[in-house]
C-alpha positions as CSV (number, residue, x, y, z in Angstrom):
1,M,198.0,71.6,178.6
2,T,199.9,69.8,181.0
3,A,200.4,69.5,184.3
4,H,203.0,71.8,185.1
5,A,201.3,74.7,182.6
6,A,198.1,74.4,184.3
7,T,199.7,75.1,187.7
8,T,201.3,78.1,186.6
9,A,198.1,79.5,184.8
10,R,196.4,79.4,188.2
11,T,199.5,80.3,190.1
12,R,199.6,83.7,187.6
13,T,196.1,84.2,188.0
14,A,196.3,84.2,191.7
15,R,198.8,86.9,191.7
16,T,196.8,89.0,189.5
17,R,193.8,88.5,191.4
18,T,196.1,89.6,194.3
19,A,197.8,92.4,192.9
20,R,194.6,94.1,191.8
21,T,193.2,93.8,195.5
22,R,196.2,95.3,196.9
23,T,198.1,98.2,195.1
24,G,200.2,99.2,198.2
25,G,198.4,102.6,198.4
26,P,198.0,104.0,202.0
27,R,195.0,102.1,203.6
28,G,193.2,105.9,204.8
29,D,193.0,104.9,208.7
30,D,196.1,106.9,209.7
31,P,195.5,110.0,211.5
32,K,196.0,112.5,208.7
33,I,197.0,114.9,211.6
34,V,200.3,112.8,211.2
35,E,200.7,113.3,207.2
36,H,200.1,116.8,207.7
37,L,203.1,116.9,210.2
38,M,205.2,115.2,208.0
39,G,204.6,117.6,205.2
40,W,205.1,120.7,207.3
41,V,208.3,119.1,208.3
42,L,209.7,118.3,204.7
43,V,208.8,121.6,203.7
44,V,210.7,123.2,206.6
45,V,213.7,121.3,205.6
46,V,213.6,121.9,202.0
47,A,213.6,125.9,203.5
48,M,216.6,125.3,205.9
49,L,218.5,123.7,202.8
50,V,217.5,126.3,200.7
51,T,218.5,128.8,203.1
52,Q,221.8,127.4,203.9
53,L,222.7,127.2,200.0
54,G,222.4,130.6,199.6
55,L,219.3,129.8,196.8
56,L,216.9,132.5,198.2
């Protein structure tokens, strides 16, 4: 194996290991109230849109 190939293999392995440790999902340290409030805001906005468009 050449030096370049060995470096590339190590880099690829490091990236794979990093990708497995952090997937980008929620960390779980945020307060749940913010998540609930944002959910309800979304529900209200969709309800207003449906009402304004006359779909209900």
